[in-house]
N, C-alpha and C positions, 0 to 999 in steps of 0.2 A: 415555496420554499420558507422555511422557518428561519429565524435569525436570534441570535445572544448575543451579549456581551460579556466577554471573558478577559479579564486583563486590559480592560481599554479595547480592544480589539474584538469584531463581531466574526463570530463563528457560524455558520454558513449552514443548515443541516435539512434533510427529509425524513419524516417521519409517518411510519404506517404499523398498523395491528394493533392486537394487545397479546401479553404474552408475556414471557423470558426475554428478556431484553437479546437484543444483537445486535453491534456495533460495527456498522463495516467502513474500512478505511481506505480509499483508493491509491491508485499510483500514479508516476508521474509518465506520459503530457497528456495526465487524464482529472477529471473530476469525481465527483458521486457519481455523475450521469453514467461510469463505466456500469454501475448493478442495477442498469434500468432493466437488464432479464434479466435479475435474481430478484429485483424487491417485492412483485408481487405472490412469488412463490412461498418465496421467505416469513412473507408477514401476513400467511393465511391464518397462524396459529402461534405467531410471536411479535413484538415490538420489534421492529427494526427502522435503525437509525442511520444513512446514510451522511458522514461527514463530508464537507469540503475541507480538507486539510487547510492550515493556516498558512495565509498567503496565497492560494490557490481557489481556481474557481472564482464563487462568491464571497468565499472567506478573505477576510483582511489582512495585510501584509504584519510580520512580527517582527521582532529586531534580532532574535535568534532561531535558528531554522536545526540545530542539531538533534538527535531524535530525544534527548531525555529531557531539554526544555519543551519538546513539541508534546510529548507523552504527560509533561507536567497539566498542561493546556489543556488534553484532550481526559484529565484526572479532572481539573476540577470543574470543565464542560459535564461530565457526570456526576458531580455534584450538585450544580446548578439544576439537573435535571433530577435528581433526588436518586440516584440510581446507583445501589451500593452493589449490586452486583452482574455481572453479565459474562456475555461470550463474545471473542474479538475476533474479529475478520480483515487482514487486510493482503492488500496486492502491491507487488514491487514497494514503492516506498514508504505506502501504506503500511507493506511488514516490517519497514524497518524503524517505526513507530510502535510496531503492536509489539512486538518482543523487548523491545527497551521498555513498554508498559510494562507488560509481565514481568520483567526483571525486577523493577521497581515498586509495581504495584500488585503484584499477584494474588494480593487478597481480595481484593473486586472482581477478580476472573472465574468463572468455570471454565471455559474451555478457550482454546488458543487455537486459530486457524491461519497457513503463513502461506502465500500463495506468489510461487512463482521468485524467490526476491534475494536478490545477493547482498546478505546480512551483514552491515559492516561489522567487522571483526571476527565473523561465527565464519564467513563463507572462505573455504580452501582457496589458497593462495593464489593457487595452478588456476584460477579462473582468470585471474587480471594479468597471466604471462600475453608476451606479443604476439603469442601466437592464435591468440583470441581475441586482437586487436579490433576484430569485425563487429565482436559481441560487445564488449566492454570499451570501445575509444571513449564512448560518452563519460565514462568516471573522469577521466583526466580532463578532458574537454572541458564539462562544464564546471569544473572544478578552479578553471583558471580566472582570472578577474579580469573582467569586463570585457574581454574580448568575446563570448557567448553571445552577450546582448550586443553586439555592437556587427557581429558576423548574420546574425537571425532578426535583425532588425527590419522590418517591413517582409520578410518570410518565414513568419512564424508557422503559415499551414506548410507551407513546402515542406521545412526542416522538422514537425511534429508528423507528417504524410509522411516522409521516410522508415517510422520508426514503426508505424501501422503498416506497412508493407516490406519491412526486410523482417519483423521480428514475431509476425505471424505466421499460421499455418494452414489458416482458411484464411483466404483475403478478402471475404465477401462479408466479416463478422464486425469489421468497421465500415458505413459503408462513408458516400461524400456527404449526406446531410448529417453523419454522426463527426465527419471528421469538421464539420463546418461549428458546429456546437461545439469543438475543444479546442478550436480555433476563435472562437468569438470570446472565449474564457482566458487563454493565454494572450493575443495580441494586448501586447502595453507591459505583459506583468512576468514576463520569462525569469526577469532577474530574481522572483523569487521561488521557481523551481530550482533554480539553477543553485541557488543559494543551501539548498537543501544537501547537493554534490559538493559541494565546497564545504559543510558540517562532515563532510564522510567520516572522516581520520578522528574527529570531535568523538563523532557516534560510535565509533570501533572502538576507541578507549572505553568508553560508559558501558559498552558492553561486556568487554573484556576485564573489568573491574569485577565483574559478577564471580563467585567462585563455588556458587550452589549449583542446586538444581530445582528445577521447576516441578511442582509436583501437580500440578493441572494437565490433563490432557489432551496434547497438542498434536493437531493435524497439517503436516506439511505437505505441499503440493506441487508439481511442477510439470508442467508441457513437455511431452516429448521431444520436441523440437526446441524448446529451450534450454533452462538447468534441471529437467527432469528430476532424479533422485537424489543430485544435489543439496535440494534446497534440507530434505531429512538429514544429509549426513551434518550438516552446519546446526541446524537444531537439537541431534542426540548432545553435543559438547556441553548446553544447558539444561535437559529436560529427559525425565529418566519415562515419560510416557509416550514415545510419538509414532504416530499412523505416519506411513509415508504413503503416498498415490502419485502414481505418475497417470497423466493424464494422454492418451492416445489420440494423435490425428491433430493434436495443440501444438502452438508458438508461445509465446510470451504474454497473451493479452487472453490470460484461460476464463476468465469469468463473463468474456463477450464471444470465444472461439464456441466453448464447450460448456454454455450454462445449464443443462439440465444437469450435465456429470454436476457442476460447482454445487448446484441446490441438494441433492440428494446427498451428494460427502457432509455439507454443513449441517442440515440439519437431522443427518445420519450420528454426526457429531456432537452435538449439542443434546440430543438424548444421552450421553453419555454419565 
């Protein structure tokens, strides 16, 4: 794993391959490890960079976790690597960052791919209604100050395991070794992940301030048993050229549950 200092904080990342650059941003409660089933195929003819988001994985914590602040760090990261044009792919909170990046730094993007995420300020408010509490309760719980850290301290593995069990359709996609890998990275650093949710409202306002339309091709992917077509519905609010794909037999953890389909869709997308 490589490291680079951006604004006095270390950003960790994996890099492989040559060709057009693809940058991958993971979700919560995960790290760049989420792309382990995609990295080899995507990097056969492309330069692929999988980043640990600031404060998560091997990357160091930062002061602000709103998506514009994180997107700005990602932009400085690309500048440091002398990347002036690339394809951006995000999953879950990685998609939060990716969408905001596209809004403020579209000039550097060739394409954008958004995978199963409730994008701040864009997702239909109906998703967050009480009848969907079993699917979205964490947005409220994680936003509360201090309590999530207190209640998950010493039970990080059990807590993140709940998400993989309840929000996946293919239960074998994330095995015990995978869970241990995620646990090793999140133990003692849960606050950083919660802080992304605490900044959700601010991130929503940042996205909603955008009154234009993205001109780049955007691929919006949802798992059939997760957000499905609603990802595309949200992205159409800010983009003119949107391809919507729903992955059958799949829950929220799309890159791990259906990696071959994700690889195919991304590789087709970057040829546009």
